[in-house]
C-alpha positions in Angstrom: -2.3 13.2 -20.2 -1.7 10.0 -18.2 1.5 8.0 -18.7 1.2 5.5 -16.1 1.3 1.8 -16.8 -1.5 -0.3 -15.3 -1.4 -3.9 -14.3 -1.5 -6.2 -17.5 -0.7 -3.7 -19.9 2.8 -4.9 -20.3 4.0 -8.5 -20.1 7.4 -9.7 -19.4 9.4 -11.6 -22.0 10.2 -15.3 -22.0 13.9 -14.7 -20.7 12.6 -12.7 -17.6 10.0 -15.6 -16.8 12.8 -18.2 -17.3 15.3 -16.3 -15.2 12.6 -15.7 -12.4 11.5 -19.5 -12.7 15.3 -20.4 -11.8 15.7 -17.8 -9.1 12.5 -18.5 -7.4 13.8 -21.7 -6.4 16.7 -20.3 -4.4 15.8 -19.5 -0.6 16.0 -15.9 0.1 18.0 -16.7 3.2 20.9 -17.6 0.6 21.2 -13.9 -0.5 21.0 -12.7 3.2 23.8 -15.3 4.2 26.0 -14.4 1.1 25.6 -10.8 2.3 26.8 -11.4 5.6 29.5 -13.6 4.5 30.6 -10.8 2.4 30.8 -8.5 5.4 32.7 -11.0 7.6 35.2 -11.7 4.6 35.7 -8.0 4.1 36.5 -7.4 7.8 38.9 -10.4 7.7 40.6 -9.0 4.7 40.7 -5.6 6.3 42.3 -7.0 9.4 45.0 -8.7 7.2 45.8 -5.2 5.8 44.4 -6.2 2.2 42.5 -3.1 1.9 41.7 -3.0 -1.8 40.5 -6.5 -1.7 38.4 -5.8 1.5 36.8 -3.0 -0.3 36.0 -5.0 -3.2 34.4 -7.8 -1.3 32.6 -5.3 1.0 30.9 -3.8 -2.2 29.1 -7.1 -2.7 26.8 -6.6 0.3 24.5 -4.1 -1.4 23.9 -6.1 -4.6 23.3 -9.2 -2.7 20.7 -7.7 -0.5 18.9 -6.2 -3.6 19.0 -9.7 -5.4 17.5 -11.2 -2.1 14.7 -8.6 -2.1 14.0 -9.1 -5.8 13.8 -13.0 -5.3 11.4 -12.5 -2.4 9.3 -10.1 -4.5 9.3 -12.5 -7.4 8.2 -15.4 -4.9 5.4 -13.2 -3.4 4.2 -11.4 -6.4 5.7 -12.4 -9.7 6.7 -9.8 -12.3 3.9 -10.3 -14.8 0.4 -9.4 -13.4 -1.4 -10.0 -16.8 -3.3 -13.1 -15.4 -4.5 -11.1 -12.2 -5.8 -8.2 -14.3 -9.2 -9.7 -14.8 -11.7 -7.9 -12.7 -9.5 -5.2 -11.4 -10.5 -2.6 -14.0 -6.8 -2.2 -15.0 -5.9 -0.3 -11.9 -3.5 -1.2 -9.1 
């Protein structure tokens, strides 16, 4: 039995479309700059011996980079490919 989901079978809801519309307006470099800012801030806090706060701020790096990847993917491909499914035979 084939459980794979093919292009155009499931559509995203309106909330997802609205959020992607807003986030696509933000430059992807904003997320990269925020991640590097988090690294620098964490190092500064560590040098000031504020270890717990340094760890907290340092943990923002990965989510910021993931959000940047998501932002770039949405800009390039979108999330709802139902409009592109015509003529592809439903396969990716």
